Structures are given as structure tokens and as C-alpha cells.
C-alpha positions as CSV (number, residue, x, y, z in Angstrom):
1,M,84.8,89.0,-165.9
2,A,85.0,85.3,-166.4
3,T,86.6,83.6,-169.5
4,E,85.1,81.2,-170.8
5,I,86.8,77.4,-171.3
6,S,84.6,75.5,-174.5
7,N,84.9,72.4,-176.2
8,G,82.0,73.4,-178.8
9,R,79.8,71.7,-176.9
10,Q,80.3,72.3,-173.2
11,T,81.6,75.4,-171.2
12,V,84.1,76.1,-168.0
13,K,84.1,79.5,-166.9
14,L,87.2,80.7,-165.2
15,Y,87.0,83.9,-162.9
16,H,89.7,85.4,-161.2
17,S,89.6,87.5,-158.0
18,V,92.2,88.9,-155.5
19,N,91.6,87.7,-151.7
20,R,94.1,89.0,-148.9
21,G,96.7,90.5,-151.6
22,K,96.5,86.8,-153.3
23,A,95.5,86.1,-156.8
24,M,92.8,83.1,-156.9
25,Y,91.1,81.3,-159.7
26,Q,88.0,79.9,-159.5
27,L,86.4,77.5,-162.2
28,A,82.7,77.0,-162.6
29,Y,80.5,74.6,-164.5
30,Y,77.5,72.2,-164.5
31,A,77.7,68.3,-163.7
32,G,75.0,66.1,-163.0
33,G,72.5,69.1,-162.6
34,R,74.7,70.7,-160.0
35,R,76.8,73.8,-160.0
36,V,80.2,72.4,-159.3
37,Q,83.4,75.5,-158.0
38,K,86.9,74.9,-157.8
39,N,89.6,77.2,-156.4
40,F,93.1,77.5,-157.6
41,A,96.1,79.5,-156.8
42,D,97.6,79.0,-160.0
43,K,96.1,80.1,-163.4
44,S,98.0,77.8,-165.7
45,E,96.7,74.9,-163.1
46,A,93.0,76.0,-163.5
47,K,93.5,76.1,-167.0
48,R,94.8,72.4,-167.4
49,V,92.2,70.9,-165.0
50,A,89.4,72.8,-167.1
51,K,90.5,71.3,-170.0
52,Q,90.5,67.8,-168.3
53,I,86.7,68.8,-166.9
54,L,85.7,69.4,-170.4
55,G,87.3,66.2,-171.3
56,E,85.1,64.6,-168.7
57,L,82.1,66.5,-169.7
58,S,82.6,65.7,-173.7
59,N,82.8,61.9,-172.6
60,D,79.8,61.9,-170.6
61,A,77.7,63.7,-173.6
62,E,78.7,60.9,-175.9
63,A,77.8,58.0,-173.5
64,I,74.5,60.0,-173.1
65,E,74.0,60.0,-177.2
66,A,75.1,56.5,-177.4
67,M,72.6,55.3,-175.0
68,A,70.3,52.4,-176.0
69,T,65.9,52.9,-175.7
70,P,66.0,50.5,-172.8
71,E,68.9,52.2,-171.1
72,L,67.2,55.8,-171.2
73,E,63.8,54.1,-170.3
74,S,65.7,53.1,-166.8
75,L,67.1,56.6,-166.6
76,I,63.6,58.3,-167.0
77,A,61.8,55.3,-164.8
78,A,64.7,55.9,-161.9
79,R,63.9,59.9,-161.9
80,R,60.1,59.2,-161.3
81,V,61.2,57.4,-158.4
82,L,63.7,59.8,-156.5
83,A,62.8,62.4,-153.9
84,P,62.5,65.6,-155.7
85,N,66.0,67.8,-156.1
86,Y,67.6,64.5,-155.3
87,A,70.5,63.7,-157.9
88,L,70.5,60.4,-159.5
89,H,74.1,60.1,-159.8
90,V,74.0,60.6,-155.9
91,A,71.4,57.9,-155.2
92,V,73.7,55.3,-157.3
93,E,76.7,56.4,-155.3
94,E,74.8,55.9,-151.5
95,H,73.5,52.9,-153.0
96,A,76.6,51.5,-154.1
97,L,78.6,52.4,-151.2
98,A,75.8,50.7,-149.1
99,I,76.1,47.3,-151.0
100,A,79.7,47.3,-150.5
101,K,79.5,47.6,-146.4
102,L,76.6,45.2,-146.6
103,G,78.4,42.2,-148.2
104,K,76.0,39.3,-148.5
105,A,73.0,41.2,-147.1
106,T,70.7,42.8,-149.5
107,L,69.7,47.0,-149.0
108,R,66.3,46.3,-148.1
109,E,67.0,43.8,-145.5
110,A,69.5,46.2,-144.1
111,V,66.4,48.7,-143.9
112,E,64.0,46.4,-142.7
113,F,66.3,45.3,-139.7
114,F,67.3,48.9,-138.7
115,L,63.5,49.6,-138.8
116,R,62.8,46.5,-136.5
117,H,65.2,47.6,-134.0
118,H,64.8,51.6,-134.2
119,R,61.0,52.1,-134.3
120,A,60.5,55.9,-134.1
121,D,57.2,55.2,-131.8
122,M,59.6,53.3,-129.3
123,P,59.3,55.3,-126.1
124,R,62.6,56.2,-125.1
125,L,62.8,56.4,-121.3
126,P,65.8,57.2,-119.1
127,L,67.3,54.1,-117.0
128,G,66.6,55.8,-113.6
129,E,62.8,56.1,-114.7
130,I,63.2,52.5,-115.9
131,S,64.4,50.9,-112.9
132,E,61.7,52.8,-110.9
133,Q,59.1,51.5,-113.1
134,F,60.3,47.8,-112.9
135,A,61.1,48.2,-109.0
136,H,57.4,49.3,-108.7
137,S,56.0,46.6,-110.8
138,R,57.7,43.8,-108.7
139,E,56.1,45.2,-105.6
140,Q,52.4,45.8,-107.5
141,S,52.9,41.8,-108.0
142,G,53.2,41.0,-104.5
143,L,56.8,39.9,-104.5
144,S,58.6,39.8,-101.6
145,P,60.1,43.3,-100.1
146,H,63.7,41.9,-100.4
147,Y,63.2,41.4,-103.9
148,V,61.9,44.4,-104.7
149,F,65.0,45.9,-103.1
150,L,67.2,44.2,-105.2
151,C,65.5,44.9,-108.2
152,R,65.9,48.6,-107.5
153,K,69.2,48.2,-106.2
154,F,70.8,46.5,-109.3
155,T,68.8,48.5,-112.0
156,R,69.9,51.6,-110.5
157,R,73.3,50.5,-110.6
158,L,72.8,49.6,-113.8
159,A,71.7,53.3,-114.5
160,E,74.5,55.0,-112.8
161,A,76.9,52.8,-115.0
162,F,75.0,53.8,-118.4
163,P,74.1,57.7,-117.8
164,G,71.9,58.9,-120.7
165,L,71.1,56.0,-122.5
166,C,68.0,54.0,-122.8
167,L,67.3,50.2,-122.8
168,S,67.6,50.0,-126.6
169,D,71.1,51.8,-126.3
170,L,72.7,49.0,-124.4
171,T,74.5,46.1,-126.0
172,T,75.3,42.9,-124.8
173,A,79.0,43.4,-124.7
174,A,79.0,46.5,-123.0
175,L,76.9,45.0,-120.4
176,D,79.4,42.2,-119.9
177,N,82.1,44.2,-119.7
178,W,80.3,46.5,-116.9
179,L,79.6,43.4,-115.1
180,G,82.9,41.7,-115.3
181,N,84.6,44.7,-113.9
182,L,82.8,45.2,-110.8
183,K,84.3,43.7,-107.8
184,L,81.6,41.6,-106.5
185,G,81.3,37.7,-106.0
186,A,80.0,35.4,-109.1
187,T,76.7,34.5,-107.0
188,T,76.3,38.5,-106.7
189,K,76.9,38.9,-110.3
190,N,74.7,36.2,-111.3
191,D,71.9,37.4,-109.1
192,M,72.1,40.8,-110.8
193,R,72.2,39.1,-114.4
194,R,69.1,37.2,-113.6
195,V,67.2,40.4,-112.4
196,L,68.3,42.3,-115.4
197,G,67.1,39.5,-117.4
198,T,63.4,39.8,-115.6
199,C,63.4,43.4,-116.4
200,G,64.4,43.3,-119.9
201,N,61.8,40.7,-120.3
202,W,59.5,43.3,-118.4
203,A,60.4,46.0,-120.7
204,E,59.5,43.9,-123.6
205,R,55.9,43.3,-122.5
206,Q,55.5,47.0,-121.5
207,G,56.8,48.5,-125.1
208,H,60.4,49.7,-124.1
209,L,62.1,47.4,-126.1
210,L,61.6,45.0,-129.5
211,K,60.4,41.7,-129.1
212,G,63.8,39.4,-129.0
213,T,66.0,42.4,-128.4
214,N,66.4,41.9,-124.6
215,P,70.2,42.4,-124.2
216,F,70.3,41.2,-120.9
217,L,69.3,37.4,-121.5
218,G,72.9,36.8,-123.2
219,M,75.1,38.0,-121.0
220,M,77.9,35.6,-119.2
221,R,76.9,33.5,-116.6
222,Y,79.6,33.6,-113.6
223,K,81.0,30.1,-112.2
224,E,80.5,29.8,-108.3
225,E,82.7,28.2,-106.4
226,K,80.2,26.1,-103.9
227,A,81.6,26.9,-100.4
228,A,81.5,24.4,-97.9
229,V,78.2,23.9,-95.5
230,S,79.3,25.2,-92.1
231,I,77.2,24.0,-89.3
232,F,76.8,25.2,-85.9
233,N,77.2,22.2,-82.8
234,P,74.6,22.3,-79.9
235,E,76.7,24.0,-77.4
236,Q,77.3,26.9,-80.0
237,I,73.6,27.4,-80.7
238,A,72.8,26.8,-77.0
239,S,75.3,29.5,-76.3
240,L,73.9,32.3,-78.9
241,L,70.2,31.6,-77.4
242,K,71.4,32.4,-73.9
243,K,73.2,35.4,-74.8
244,A,70.3,36.7,-77.2
245,D,67.9,38.6,-76.2
246,A,64.0,38.5,-76.1
247,A,63.9,40.5,-79.7
248,L,66.5,38.1,-81.2
249,R,66.0,34.6,-79.6
250,P,62.7,33.9,-81.9
251,Y,64.9,34.4,-85.1
252,L,67.5,32.1,-83.5
253,A,65.5,29.2,-82.0
254,I,62.8,29.1,-85.4
255,G,65.8,29.0,-87.7
256,A,68.1,26.0,-85.7
257,F,64.8,24.2,-84.7
258,A,62.2,24.5,-87.3
259,G,64.8,25.0,-90.2
260,L,62.9,28.2,-91.9
261,R,64.9,29.8,-94.5
262,T,66.5,33.4,-93.3
263,A,63.5,35.4,-95.6
264,E,60.8,33.2,-94.5
265,L,61.8,34.2,-90.9
266,H,61.9,37.7,-92.2
267,R,58.1,37.8,-93.1
268,L,56.8,35.5,-90.2
269,D,54.5,36.6,-88.2
270,W,53.6,35.3,-84.4
271,S,50.2,35.0,-85.3
272,E,51.3,32.3,-88.0
273,I,52.9,30.6,-84.9
274,D,50.2,27.9,-83.5
275,L,52.1,26.7,-80.0
276,D,49.2,24.7,-78.6
277,R,48.5,22.8,-81.9
278,G,52.4,22.4,-82.8
279,F,53.0,24.0,-86.0
280,I,54.2,27.4,-87.9
281,T,52.2,28.1,-91.0
282,V,54.0,29.3,-93.6
283,A,52.1,31.1,-96.4
284,A,52.3,30.8,-100.1
285,S,53.2,34.2,-100.4
286,K,55.9,34.5,-97.6
287,A,57.7,30.7,-98.9
288,K,60.4,30.3,-101.4
289,T,58.7,27.5,-103.5
290,R,55.0,29.7,-103.2
291,R,53.5,26.8,-101.6
292,R,52.0,26.7,-98.1
293,R,53.3,24.5,-95.8
294,L,53.2,23.6,-92.0
295,V,56.3,23.4,-90.0
296,P,56.2,21.1,-86.8
297,I,57.1,22.5,-83.8
298,S,59.4,20.6,-81.6
299,D,59.5,20.2,-78.3
300,N,62.8,22.3,-77.2
301,L,61.1,25.3,-80.2
302,K,58.1,25.5,-77.8
303,L,60.3,25.6,-74.7
304,W,62.1,28.8,-75.9
305,L,59.1,30.6,-77.6
306,T,56.6,30.1,-74.9
307,P,58.2,33.0,-72.4
308,I,58.4,35.4,-75.2
309,R,55.1,34.5,-77.3
310,Q,53.1,37.2,-78.4
311,A,49.5,37.0,-80.3
312,S,50.7,38.8,-83.4
313,G,53.6,41.0,-84.9
314,P,56.8,40.5,-86.8
315,I,59.0,37.8,-85.5
316,V,62.4,39.5,-86.7
317,V,62.2,43.1,-85.3
318,H,65.9,43.9,-86.2
319,T,67.1,45.8,-89.0
320,C,69.8,43.1,-89.8
321,A,69.1,40.0,-87.8
322,Q,72.2,38.0,-88.9
323,H,74.5,40.9,-87.7
324,A,73.0,40.9,-84.8
325,A,73.3,37.4,-84.3
326,R,77.1,37.7,-85.3
327,T,77.4,39.6,-82.4
328,K,76.7,37.0,-79.4
329,C,79.2,34.7,-81.1
330,E,82.1,33.9,-78.5
331,G,84.8,31.7,-79.4
332,F,83.5,30.7,-82.6
333,A,82.6,31.9,-86.2
334,W,79.1,32.9,-87.5
335,A,78.2,30.4,-90.1
336,K,76.0,31.8,-93.1
337,N,72.6,29.9,-93.4
338,G,74.4,28.3,-90.7
339,L,70.7,27.8,-88.6
340,R,69.0,26.0,-91.0
341,H,72.0,23.9,-92.1
342,S,72.4,23.0,-88.5
343,F,68.6,22.0,-88.5
344,I,68.6,20.0,-92.0
345,S,72.0,17.9,-90.7
346,Y,70.4,17.1,-87.5
347,R,67.3,16.4,-88.6
348,L,69.1,13.9,-91.0
349,A,70.9,12.1,-88.5
350,V,67.8,11.4,-86.1
351,L,65.8,10.0,-89.6
352,R,68.9,8.0,-90.2
353,S,69.0,6.5,-86.7
354,L,65.8,5.9,-86.8
355,L,65.8,3.5,-90.1
356,K,68.7,1.9,-88.7
357,R,66.5,0.6,-85.5
358,P,65.4,-3.1,-85.7
359,T,61.8,-3.5,-86.2
């Protein structure tokens, strides 16, 4: 049985019950069209709060009666636009809280920004699947196997670092923190950043990211220390060629005497070497610059290649030609890109010597 506490216009009901041997008092009343309940362990405290509630309800009623016609019309109009069973005061409270948090931005601007970046129709593919699709797209574009390998390797590493996430979940700050903590050199980190940036651009075109939301583009660039250029002297190159077997010798000879890049050597085929006419054809699809070029075959290169020439087949048959060549170094260290650097250095020396000759 409830006890009614009233101010003549509003009523608050007081219920008494026993819970686990302890008395409990509950107030029940309506405010804003909703039933409100409050529990108390002390009856006098419950009555005191009931009187306070009645005072607040009375003040609210008087405020409603004192409302002018425009305010009433505004109230009615607000009720019309609200969703069914959605209390007006709740909507006002949420709106006021949102405005306080947004600061200078309007609520409408915030909603439009959210919808642009959280489209419901945006596919949420796991990063692992994005990695495979991206690498496959690079393969279909005819890019080099080595580049496709790097695309797959770097994006897989990303997927492993952020399990369960999608591209749209990634932030530039989180990516910088991840890449910065990897124990890699600055050059490798920059290479990863470039590949990931390309992946993000591809994802935008494929509809996996909204336009302008590629999180990789803003990632930190790392300062690369320029290493001193190392070359082999003639005795060292001769030693390498003599110790190399027939499978490794073309890689060393063409690198040292024609100056082809390492990646170009790995793509080169014997059919593209014309010893009789004296040039090597580097196809556009195999060149770094994507332009076809003819590389002259010097007399010494022709001497090294003639005994082992083939009609066709890859020039490089070793899985890692550089490692195989490194094992042939005796008394000197293997120089990274040393074959090409040596060719360029000696070629420049020859050209300068020719320019200095009196005409």
C-alpha cells in the first residue's frame, strides 16, 4: 500500500517494503512523461526528498503555465520532429552536451564529418585480405616480382601489427608509433612508408577508404644517412670472376663491365644479349626508368661471356646472387652495389681522360 504525498497538484507515492530483513522505502512519481523511482533506507529521508521533488514539480508546472504562446508553439514543433517515445528533455540534454564538447564546430558539421568518414556501405576488409588484394593488383599491373614481393611483405607486416583492424581504423599517429619502434634502418622504414602510401591510394580507388583519408600519406619521413660509395679495384674484380662458377660469372661480369642495376640483372635473359652485334637490350618492362635502352658490350665483357653464352634463359640463376658473390671475396669485403659503382667510376675516369687529350 502506497502513501501519497501531495502539494495539491502533484503527487509522489511512498512505498514501504522489506528486503532481506531490512526496511526499504521507495518514491515513485512522473517527470517529463516518464516514471521515476528512488530508493531510501530511511523513511524520514524519503519524505524530505519527496517534498523537495514536489517543490521542483510545482515550479516546473508554474513555468509551463507562464510560457508565452511562441514558446508553446516551439515546444509543440519540437515534439513533432522528435522520434516517437523520445522525451524532449532528453533530446535537449544530449544536444547541450554535444555542443559543449564540440566547441566552435556545429552539431551538423560534426554529423556530416562523421558520416563522411564512417559510411555504412564502406566494405570493412581485414588488413590481411587488403594485403593480398593489393599485392595481386601490383602483379597484374606488370610490376617486377621483387616489388610485388615487397608490397606483400610490408602490408603483411602491417596486418600482423594491427590484428582485427581495417584500413579505416588506422590513424597516422598509431602508424608512426608502430613504424618508429621497428628495429629497421631509415632507408627500410622510408621504403615501407612509400609502399604503404601506394597501398592507401589503391584502397581509395577501390572504395576501401574514403577519398582523402589515406592515413599513410602523413607518416613521418626518416632521415637517411648517405653511405660512402664503395668500389672494387681491378684486382678484386678479377679475383671475383676467377673464383666464380659459370652460373655466377654472368652476374659479376655484366654488373662490373656494363653497369646494370641489380634488379635489372635479375630480370635479364640471355636472349637479350647480342654478343655479335655488341649490345645488351634492357627492355622497358625490366628497366628502373621504364624506358628501353641499349647497353654497349665492352671487349672485356665479351671475352668473359663468350665461353658461357646461351641462347636463352635467365642470366641470374642463384636465389641470392649477392650472397653467392660475397662468399667469393677473399681479403676484401663485399661492397653493396659495388659492381655498378665500380663501372661508373672507371667509366668516368676513362671519359675524363679522353676529354683531356689534346686534339
